[in-house]
C-alpha positions as CSV (number, residue, x, y, z in Angstrom):
1,M,-44.2,27.0,43.5
2,A,-44.1,30.8,43.5
3,T,-41.5,31.0,46.3
4,R,-39.2,28.5,44.5
5,S,-39.6,30.4,41.3
6,N,-38.6,33.7,42.9
7,R,-35.5,32.2,44.5
8,S,-34.5,30.7,41.1
9,K,-34.6,34.2,39.7
10,G,-32.1,35.5,42.4
11,S,-34.6,37.8,44.2
12,T,-33.0,40.2,46.7
13,S,-35.7,39.4,49.3
14,A,-34.3,36.0,49.8
15,P,-32.3,35.6,53.0
16,K,-28.5,35.5,52.8
17,T,-26.2,33.3,54.8
18,A,-23.1,34.8,56.3
19,N,-19.6,34.0,54.8
20,T,-21.3,32.3,51.8
21,E,-20.7,33.4,48.2
22,Q,-23.8,34.4,46.3
23,P,-24.3,31.8,43.5
24,V,-24.3,33.0,40.0
25,S,-27.8,33.6,38.8
26,A,-29.3,31.4,36.2
27,P,-32.1,32.0,33.7
28,A,-35.5,31.1,34.8
29,V,-36.6,27.5,34.1
30,D,-40.2,26.7,33.5
31,M,-40.9,23.8,35.8
32,T,-43.7,22.6,33.5
33,T,-41.2,22.1,30.7
34,P,-39.9,18.5,30.2
35,R,-36.8,17.8,32.2
36,G,-34.4,17.3,29.2
37,M,-35.5,20.5,27.5
38,S,-35.2,22.6,30.6
39,R,-31.6,21.5,31.2
40,M,-30.8,22.1,27.5
41,K,-32.2,25.6,27.8
42,V,-30.3,26.4,31.0
43,M,-27.0,25.2,29.7
44,S,-27.3,26.9,26.3
45,K,-27.6,30.3,28.1
46,G,-24.9,29.6,30.7
47,R,-21.2,30.3,30.4
48,S,-20.1,26.7,29.7
49,A,-20.3,25.1,26.3
50,H,-20.7,21.6,27.8
51,F,-24.0,20.1,28.7
52,D,-25.4,16.9,30.1
53,Q,-25.7,14.9,26.9
54,Q,-27.3,11.9,28.6
55,A,-30.0,14.2,30.2
56,A,-30.5,16.2,27.0
57,F,-31.0,13.3,24.6
58,R,-32.1,10.5,26.9
59,L,-34.9,8.2,25.8
60,S,-38.3,8.3,27.2
61,G,-38.7,5.9,30.1
62,T,-36.0,4.3,32.1
63,G,-34.8,1.7,29.6
64,T,-31.6,1.7,27.4
65,Y,-31.5,1.5,23.7
66,F,-28.7,-1.1,23.7
67,E,-29.5,-4.1,25.9
68,A,-25.8,-4.6,26.3
69,A,-25.5,-1.1,27.9
70,S,-28.1,-1.9,30.6
71,H,-27.2,-1.6,34.2
72,A,-29.2,-4.7,35.1
73,A,-27.9,-6.7,38.1
74,R,-27.4,-9.8,36.0
75,L,-24.8,-8.0,33.8
76,Q,-21.3,-7.7,35.3
77,P,-20.2,-4.0,35.2
78,V,-17.3,-3.4,32.8
79,R,-14.8,-0.6,33.2
80,G,-13.1,1.1,30.2
81,S,-9.5,0.3,29.6
82,G,-6.7,1.6,27.5
83,P,-4.9,-0.5,24.9
84,N,-2.1,-1.4,27.2
85,A,-4.0,-1.6,30.5
86,A,-4.0,-5.4,30.4
87,N,-0.3,-5.9,29.7
88,T,0.3,-6.9,33.3
89,E,-2.0,-9.9,32.8
90,I,-0.2,-11.2,29.7
91,E,2.5,-13.0,31.7
92,R,-0.1,-15.1,33.5
93,L,-1.9,-15.9,30.2
94,R,1.4,-16.8,28.6
95,N,2.4,-19.1,31.4
96,R,-1.0,-20.8,31.3
97,S,-0.9,-21.2,27.6
98,R,2.5,-22.8,27.7
99,R,1.5,-25.3,30.4
100,T,-1.7,-26.1,28.5
101,Y,0.4,-26.6,25.3
102,V,2.5,-29.2,27.0
103,N,-0.3,-31.1,28.8
104,D,-3.3,-30.7,26.4
105,A,-3.0,-32.6,23.1
106,F,-5.8,-30.6,21.5
107,Y,-4.3,-27.2,22.5
108,R,-0.9,-28.3,21.3
109,Q,-2.4,-29.4,18.0
110,A,-4.2,-26.1,17.6
111,C,-0.8,-24.2,17.9
112,R,0.9,-26.6,15.5
113,Q,-1.9,-26.2,13.0
114,M,-1.5,-22.5,13.0
115,A,2.2,-23.0,12.1
116,N,1.4,-25.6,9.5
117,N,-1.2,-23.5,7.7
118,L,0.7,-20.2,7.9
119,I,4.2,-21.5,7.1
120,H,4.3,-25.2,6.2
121,Y,7.6,-25.6,4.3
122,G,8.2,-21.9,4.3
123,L,7.4,-18.6,2.6
124,K,10.0,-17.7,0.0
125,P,10.7,-14.7,-2.3
126,A,9.7,-15.2,-5.9
127,N,10.6,-13.6,-9.3
128,I,14.2,-12.9,-8.3
129,K,15.8,-12.1,-11.6
130,D,19.3,-11.8,-10.4
131,R,20.7,-15.3,-10.2
132,K,23.7,-14.3,-8.2
133,L,21.6,-12.7,-5.5
134,L,19.3,-15.7,-5.4
135,S,22.3,-18.0,-5.0
136,L,23.6,-16.0,-2.1
137,W,20.2,-16.1,-0.5
138,K,20.0,-19.8,-0.7
139,K,23.4,-20.2,0.9
140,W,22.5,-17.7,3.7
141,M,19.2,-19.4,4.5
142,K,21.0,-22.5,5.6
143,E,22.9,-20.6,8.3
144,A,20.3,-18.0,9.2
145,D,19.7,-19.4,12.7
146,A,22.0,-17.8,15.3
147,R,21.8,-21.1,17.3
148,G,22.6,-23.2,14.3
149,R,19.5,-25.4,14.7
150,L,17.1,-24.5,11.9
151,N,17.2,-22.9,8.5
152,F,15.3,-19.8,7.5
153,F,12.1,-21.8,6.8
154,G,12.4,-23.6,10.1
155,L,12.6,-20.3,11.9
156,Q,9.5,-19.2,10.2
157,W,7.6,-22.3,11.3
158,L,8.8,-22.1,14.9
159,L,8.1,-18.3,15.1
160,A,4.5,-18.9,13.9
161,L,4.0,-21.5,16.6
162,V,5.4,-19.3,19.3
163,V,3.2,-16.4,18.2
164,A,0.1,-18.6,18.4
165,R,1.1,-20.0,21.8
166,D,2.6,-16.9,23.5
167,G,1.0,-14.2,21.4
168,E,4.3,-12.6,20.2
169,G,7.9,-13.3,19.3
170,F,11.0,-11.2,18.9
171,V,13.9,-11.5,16.4
172,R,17.2,-9.8,16.8
173,F,19.6,-9.2,14.0
174,R,23.0,-10.4,15.2
175,T,26.1,-9.0,13.3
176,R,28.9,-11.5,12.7
177,K,32.6,-11.0,12.1
178,P,33.9,-11.4,8.6
179,G,34.8,-15.0,8.0
180,D,32.2,-16.4,10.4
181,M,29.6,-17.0,7.8
182,K,30.2,-19.4,4.9
183,S,27.8,-17.4,2.7
184,G,29.7,-14.2,3.4
185,I,26.5,-12.5,4.6
186,N,27.6,-11.3,8.0
187,F,24.4,-11.5,10.1
188,Q,22.1,-14.0,11.7
189,L,18.7,-14.2,13.3
190,Q,18.2,-14.8,17.0
191,C,14.6,-15.6,17.8
192,L,13.5,-14.7,21.3
193,E,10.4,-15.3,23.4
194,G,8.4,-12.4,24.8
195,D,10.0,-12.9,28.3
196,Y,13.1,-11.1,27.1
197,V,11.2,-7.8,27.1
198,K,9.7,-7.2,30.6
199,L,6.0,-6.5,30.7
200,D,6.3,-4.4,33.8
201,D,8.9,-2.1,32.4
202,S,6.9,1.0,31.9
203,R,8.5,4.4,32.6
204,L,9.8,7.6,31.2
205,A,13.0,7.2,29.3
206,P,16.0,9.6,29.9
207,N,15.6,11.0,26.4
208,G,11.9,11.9,27.1
209,N,10.4,9.0,25.2
210,I,7.8,6.8,26.8
211,I,8.5,3.1,27.6
212,I,5.5,0.9,27.7
213,S,6.1,-2.7,28.7
214,G,9.6,-2.6,27.4
215,V,8.8,-0.9,24.1
216,E,10.1,2.6,23.7
217,R,8.1,5.1,21.6
218,D,8.9,8.7,20.6
219,L,6.4,11.5,20.9
220,I,4.6,10.5,17.6
221,E,4.2,6.9,18.9
222,R,6.9,5.5,16.6
223,V,8.8,2.5,18.0
224,V,12.5,3.5,18.4
225,A,13.9,0.9,20.7
226,Y,13.3,-2.2,22.8
227,W,14.6,-2.8,26.3
228,M,15.7,-6.4,26.4
229,L,17.4,-8.8,28.8
230,D,20.5,-10.6,27.8
231,H,19.1,-14.0,28.8
232,H,15.7,-15.6,29.5
233,P,14.7,-14.4,33.0
234,H,13.5,-18.0,33.9
235,D,16.7,-19.7,32.7
236,L,18.3,-20.0,36.0
237,I,21.7,-21.2,34.6
238,L,22.2,-18.0,32.6
239,A,20.0,-15.5,34.4
240,N,22.6,-14.3,36.9
241,G,23.1,-10.9,38.5
242,N,24.0,-9.3,35.2
243,N,20.6,-10.1,33.8
244,V,18.5,-7.9,36.1
245,L,18.4,-4.7,34.1
246,P,17.3,-4.6,30.5
247,K,19.4,-3.0,27.8
248,R,18.3,-0.6,25.1
249,V,18.4,-2.2,21.6
250,P,17.5,0.0,18.6
251,A,14.3,-0.9,16.8
252,S,16.3,-1.3,13.6
253,D,17.9,-4.4,15.1
254,V,14.7,-6.0,16.4
255,L,11.6,-7.5,14.8
256,H,8.5,-7.7,17.0
257,V,6.1,-10.2,15.5
258,Y,2.5,-10.2,16.7
259,M,-1.0,-9.3,15.5
260,P,-2.3,-6.1,17.1
261,D,-5.9,-6.1,18.5
262,R,-6.0,-2.4,19.2
263,F,-4.3,0.5,17.5
264,S,-1.9,1.6,20.2
265,D,-1.2,-1.7,21.9
266,T,2.4,-2.7,22.4
267,R,2.3,-6.5,23.2
268,G,0.6,-9.6,22.0
269,Y,-1.3,-12.2,24.0
270,P,-1.9,-15.9,23.3
271,H,-4.3,-16.6,20.5
272,G,-6.1,-19.2,22.5
273,A,-6.5,-17.0,25.6
274,A,-10.3,-16.9,25.2
275,A,-10.5,-20.8,25.4
276,L,-8.0,-21.4,28.2
277,N,-10.7,-21.7,30.9
278,T,-12.8,-23.9,28.7
279,S,-9.9,-26.2,28.0
280,D,-9.3,-26.6,31.7
281,S,-13.0,-27.4,32.3
282,R,-13.0,-29.9,29.4
283,K,-10.1,-31.8,31.0
284,T,-12.0,-31.9,34.3
285,F,-15.1,-33.2,32.5
286,D,-13.0,-35.8,30.7
287,D,-11.5,-37.0,34.0
288,A,-15.0,-37.2,35.5
289,H,-16.3,-39.1,32.5
290,L,-13.4,-41.5,32.7
291,E,-14.0,-42.2,36.4
292,G,-17.7,-42.8,35.6
293,K,-16.7,-45.4,33.0
294,K,-14.4,-47.0,35.5
295,S,-17.2,-47.2,38.2
296,Q,-19.5,-48.8,35.6
297,A,-16.9,-51.4,34.9
298,M,-16.8,-52.4,38.6
299,N,-19.6,-54.9,38.5
300,V,-20.4,-55.7,42.2
301,G,-22.6,-58.8,43.0
302,F,-24.5,-59.7,46.2
303,V,-25.5,-63.2,47.2
304,T,-28.8,-63.3,49.1
305,K,-30.0,-66.1,51.3
306,P,-33.7,-67.2,51.9
307,R,-35.7,-65.0,54.2
308,D,-35.9,-67.6,57.0
309,E,-32.2,-68.0,57.3
310,E,-29.9,-65.7,59.2
311,A,-27.4,-63.6,57.4
312,P,-24.0,-65.2,56.9
313,V,-21.1,-64.1,59.1
314,F,-17.9,-63.9,57.1
315,T,-14.5,-64.5,58.4
316,P,-11.5,-62.5,57.3
317,E,-10.8,-65.4,54.8
318,G,-14.1,-64.9,53.1
319,V,-15.8,-68.0,54.5
320,D,-19.2,-67.9,56.3
321,E,-20.2,-70.1,59.3
322,D,-21.5,-72.8,57.0
323,G,-18.0,-73.2,55.4
324,T,-19.1,-71.7,52.1
325,E,-16.4,-69.8,50.4
326,Y,-17.2,-66.8,48.3
327,I,-14.7,-66.0,45.5
328,G,-14.5,-63.2,42.9
329,Y,-15.2,-63.5,39.2
330,E,-12.9,-65.6,37.1
331,P,-13.1,-66.6,33.4
332,N,-14.9,-69.9,32.7
333,T,-16.0,-70.3,36.3
334,L,-19.4,-71.9,37.2
335,T,-20.5,-71.5,40.8
336,I,-23.3,-73.6,42.3
337,L,-25.5,-71.8,44.8
338,P,-27.4,-73.5,47.6
339,E,-31.1,-73.8,47.1
340,G,-33.0,-70.6,47.8
341,H,-29.9,-68.3,47.3
342,D,-29.9,-65.5,44.7
343,V,-27.4,-63.1,43.1
344,K,-28.1,-59.4,42.6
345,F,-25.8,-56.9,40.9
346,S,-25.3,-53.2,41.5
347,A,-26.7,-50.7,39.0
348,P,-24.1,-47.9,38.5
349,T,-25.4,-44.5,37.4
350,P,-24.9,-44.2,33.6
351,V,-22.6,-41.5,32.4
352,D,-23.8,-38.6,30.3
353,P,-25.0,-39.9,26.9
354,N,-24.3,-36.5,25.3
355,Y,-20.6,-36.6,26.1
356,A,-19.5,-36.8,22.5
357,S,-21.6,-33.8,21.4
358,Y,-20.5,-31.7,24.4
359,K,-16.9,-32.4,23.7
360,R,-17.2,-31.5,20.0
361,E,-18.7,-28.2,21.0
362,V,-16.0,-27.4,23.5
363,L,-13.3,-28.3,21.0
364,S,-15.1,-26.1,18.5
365,E,-14.7,-23.2,20.8
366,L,-11.0,-23.9,21.2
367,A,-10.6,-24.1,17.4
368,V,-12.5,-20.9,16.7
369,A,-10.3,-19.1,19.3
370,F,-7.3,-19.9,17.0
371,G,-9.2,-19.3,13.7
372,L,-9.4,-23.0,12.9
373,A,-12.2,-25.5,12.4
374,V,-12.7,-28.3,14.9
375,E,-11.6,-30.8,12.3
376,H,-8.2,-29.2,12.2
377,I,-7.4,-30.1,15.8
378,T,-9.3,-33.5,16.0
379,L,-8.3,-34.7,12.5
380,N,-11.7,-36.4,12.6
381,F,-13.6,-35.7,9.3
382,E,-16.4,-38.2,9.7
383,K,-19.0,-35.4,10.1
384,V,-18.1,-33.4,6.9
385,N,-18.0,-34.2,3.2
386,D,-15.7,-32.8,0.6
387,R,-18.0,-29.8,-0.2
388,Q,-18.4,-28.9,3.5
389,Y,-14.7,-29.1,4.0
390,R,-14.1,-26.9,1.0
391,A,-16.5,-24.3,2.5
392,I,-14.7,-24.5,5.8
393,M,-11.3,-24.1,4.2
394,L,-12.4,-21.1,2.2
395,E,-13.3,-19.3,5.4
396,C,-10.2,-20.4,7.3
397,T,-7.9,-19.6,4.4
398,R,-9.0,-15.9,4.5
399,Y,-7.7,-15.7,8.1
400,F,-4.6,-17.7,7.3
401,E,-3.7,-15.4,4.4
402,S,-4.4,-12.3,6.6
403,L,-1.8,-13.4,9.1
404,Q,0.6,-14.5,6.3
405,Y,0.6,-11.1,4.7
406,H,-0.1,-8.7,7.6
407,M,2.1,-10.4,10.1
408,I,4.6,-12.9,8.8
409,V,5.5,-11.2,5.5
410,S,5.3,-7.5,6.6
411,Q,6.8,-7.9,10.1
412,F,9.4,-10.7,9.5
413,A,10.1,-11.8,5.9
414,E,10.4,-8.5,4.2
415,P,12.6,-6.8,6.9
416,V,14.9,-9.9,6.8
417,W,15.1,-9.8,3.0
418,N,15.9,-6.1,3.0
419,R,18.7,-6.6,5.6
420,F,20.1,-9.4,3.4
421,V,20.2,-7.3,0.3
422,D,21.9,-4.5,2.1
423,E,24.5,-6.9,3.6
424,A,25.1,-8.5,0.3
425,Y,25.8,-5.1,-1.3
426,L,27.9,-3.7,1.6
427,S,30.1,-6.9,1.8
428,G,30.9,-6.6,-1.9
429,L,29.5,-10.0,-2.8
430,W,26.8,-8.6,-5.1
431,M,26.2,-5.5,-7.2
432,P,23.0,-4.3,-8.8
433,E,22.7,-4.4,-12.6
434,D,23.3,-1.3,-14.6
435,G,20.5,1.2,-14.3
436,M,19.2,-0.5,-11.0
437,T,19.7,0.5,-7.4
438,V,19.8,-1.6,-4.3
439,D,16.3,-0.5,-3.3
440,D,14.9,-1.9,-6.6
441,Y,15.6,-5.4,-5.3
442,K,13.8,-4.9,-2.0
443,D,10.3,-5.6,-3.2
444,P,10.0,-9.3,-4.2
445,D,6.7,-11.2,-4.3
446,W,6.4,-13.6,-1.4
447,M,5.1,-17.0,-2.3
448,T,3.1,-18.9,0.2
449,P,3.0,-22.7,0.4
450,A,0.5,-24.6,-1.6
451,R,-2.9,-25.3,0.0
452,G,-3.3,-28.7,-1.6
453,H,-6.5,-29.8,-3.4
454,I,-9.6,-31.4,-2.1
455,H,-10.6,-32.6,-5.6
456,P,-7.4,-32.3,-7.7
457,L,-8.9,-33.3,-11.0
458,Q,-11.7,-30.7,-10.9
459,E,-9.6,-27.9,-9.5
460,I,-6.6,-28.3,-11.8
461,A,-9.0,-28.5,-14.8
462,A,-10.6,-25.3,-13.6
463,F,-7.1,-23.6,-13.5
464,S,-6.3,-24.9,-17.0
465,Q,-9.5,-23.5,-18.4
466,A,-9.0,-20.1,-16.6
467,V,-5.5,-19.8,-18.2
468,R,-6.9,-20.7,-21.6
469,D,-9.7,-18.1,-21.3
470,G,-7.2,-15.4,-20.1
471,F,-8.8,-15.0,-16.6
472,T,-5.4,-15.7,-15.0
473,S,-1.8,-16.5,-15.8
474,R,0.4,-19.5,-15.5
475,K,2.5,-17.5,-13.1
476,R,-0.4,-17.0,-10.7
477,V,-1.5,-20.6,-10.9
478,A,2.0,-21.8,-10.3
479,S,2.2,-19.4,-7.2
480,S,-1.0,-21.0,-5.8
481,F,0.9,-24.3,-6.1
482,G,3.8,-22.8,-4.1
483,E,6.1,-22.9,-7.1
484,D,8.0,-20.3,-9.2
485,I,6.9,-20.3,-12.9
486,E,10.5,-19.5,-14.0
487,D,11.8,-22.6,-12.2
488,I,9.0,-24.7,-13.7
489,D,9.9,-23.4,-17.2
490,D,13.6,-24.1,-16.7
491,E,12.8,-27.6,-15.5
492,N,10.5,-28.3,-18.4
493,E,13.1,-27.1,-20.9
494,I,15.6,-29.5,-19.4
495,D,13.1,-32.3,-19.3
496,Q,12.1,-31.9,-22.9
497,A,15.8,-31.7,-24.0
498,R,16.5,-34.9,-22.1
499,A,13.5,-36.7,-23.5
500,K,14.5,-35.7,-27.1
501,S,18.1,-36.7,-26.6
502,K,17.0,-40.2,-25.4
503,D,14.3,-40.5,-28.1
504,L,11.5,-40.8,-25.4
505,R,8.0,-40.3,-26.7
506,Y,6.1,-38.8,-23.8
507,P,2.6,-37.6,-24.7
508,I,3.0,-34.6,-22.4
509,Y,5.4,-32.9,-24.8
510,P,3.7,-31.8,-28.0
511,G,5.8,-32.7,-31.0
512,L,7.7,-35.4,-29.2
513,D,5.0,-38.0,-28.5
514,A,4.4,-41.1,-30.6
515,D,1.1,-39.9,-32.1
516,T,2.5,-36.7,-33.3
517,E,5.5,-38.6,-34.8
518,A,3.1,-40.8,-36.8
519,V,1.2,-37.7,-38.1
520,L,4.5,-36.1,-39.1
521,R,5.5,-39.2,-41.1
522,T,2.1,-39.2,-42.8
523,L,2.3,-35.6,-43.8
524,E,5.8,-36.1,-45.2
525,E,4.5,-39.0,-47.3
526,D,1.2,-37.4,-48.3
527,P,0.8,-33.7,-47.7
528,D,-2.9,-33.8,-48.7
529,A,-3.8,-36.5,-46.1
530,E,-6.7,-35.6,-43.8
531,T,-5.6,-35.0,-40.2
532,D,-6.8,-33.2,-37.1
533,T,-5.8,-29.5,-36.8
534,A,-4.3,-30.0,-33.4
535,Q,-2.2,-32.9,-34.7
536,I,-1.0,-30.8,-37.7
537,N,0.0,-28.0,-35.3
538,A,1.8,-30.4,-33.1
539,A,3.5,-32.0,-36.1
540,N,4.6,-28.6,-37.4
541,T,6.1,-27.9,-34.0
542,G,7.9,-31.1,-34.0
543,R,9.2,-30.5,-37.6
544,S,10.5,-27.0,-36.6
545,R,12.3,-28.5,-33.6
546,R,13.9,-31.1,-35.8
547,K,15.2,-28.5,-38.2
548,A,16.5,-26.4,-35.3
549,A,18.4,-29.5,-34.0
């Protein structure tokens, strides 16, 4: 111990080796000190400010604090990865997802249910005061699709389905010549799959920006351009020699719709990626279960002779040496066996009795991967009642609304509306009102489709009570129904005027129903007559309307 201690102090009596630099001396270390403390002391007095954190603060013993951080042999080692390290694997995931979508009914239903719950009949801007601008919007929506197949709401639905299946979708603003559009708004939307932006296109751009999987970012990580192909790379008819190199498209002309998982990632992957292997295993299990059922249905019978008789020898025609013919089963057939003969049947191995429970659990995994409940993809509600389904939908709706506002509205609907307002102004078809600017019209409320009601009578009664007590407004309630309150008021005004002109006594309209009419006549004949306060108020309303008419 003494000798080692002297050497650690850099004693001159220690032998030197030729052509070897003398190591820098280090402070003495007390070998009786705990290992972690000794290293801490050495490093604190050395020239470097860094130290072995694991050694300095390690736990006593050899275990780890987090079991998931253990180096046990049963745990597969996991390497760290950057937010874009797995981009090269997305193409394989996307191809598998598309194939599963085509061949697996449940996977297909999961993708469709995402589009149904996010979009349904479409997200639309609400509270647009300018009627001329709203009229232009309705005209342009019908011709928004560059391919002329869908309207604006249809593009929303298909985009949501593609994002769920592929993980992402691109939309290009396509400028049109004056006169090409009936609405006069000279641009359309071209929706593109992720294949148009190559995943393996990562390089340094000529201007010094960084291109990661076809997405060009500047030095502060702001997306400035996308490098896109002219045609789909797997469309062999259009993908010719001119489709090899991508072209730079400014980010102002492209919408990239996907839900990020990490802060700096550039591409999206299929929402059902975590359940792709499980879906394949389920189909294999389904095939095995079906084959087992088939084997059970193959009921094989054996005819046995008495022990003292020799076994029959069958000819190719199915007749033994005694001339007895053995035939297969046929309906309504009675076969007489010789004395002493017997019939025995095979006993196939029964299939798994837990097949239904297993399949439900596997489908539940698929549903959860998309953010759905298993009932969404099976449409089998026999195991849930209305209260359980309401609880399920409360949880699922939170996720649906997150995607609606964080992805569909912010990444697609709002940029399209802003582009529309600019085009309407620049084309001279619309002008802001006095005291307003173009930007004042670029912040509408986006109204999501109605969710429907599990128990309409109870839920609508609760809405009505909340409006009466001032906890909410008719506008918000109408929005939850997917309707604009201004449109409802306009329609009610027209309906009441029509009912009054035709002398229709509907009880829904206070002052126009038959009961209120009777009270009104009673008050005119005898002002001191006893009537209900609500009836008097309704009658006074009806009287004022008559005077106004």
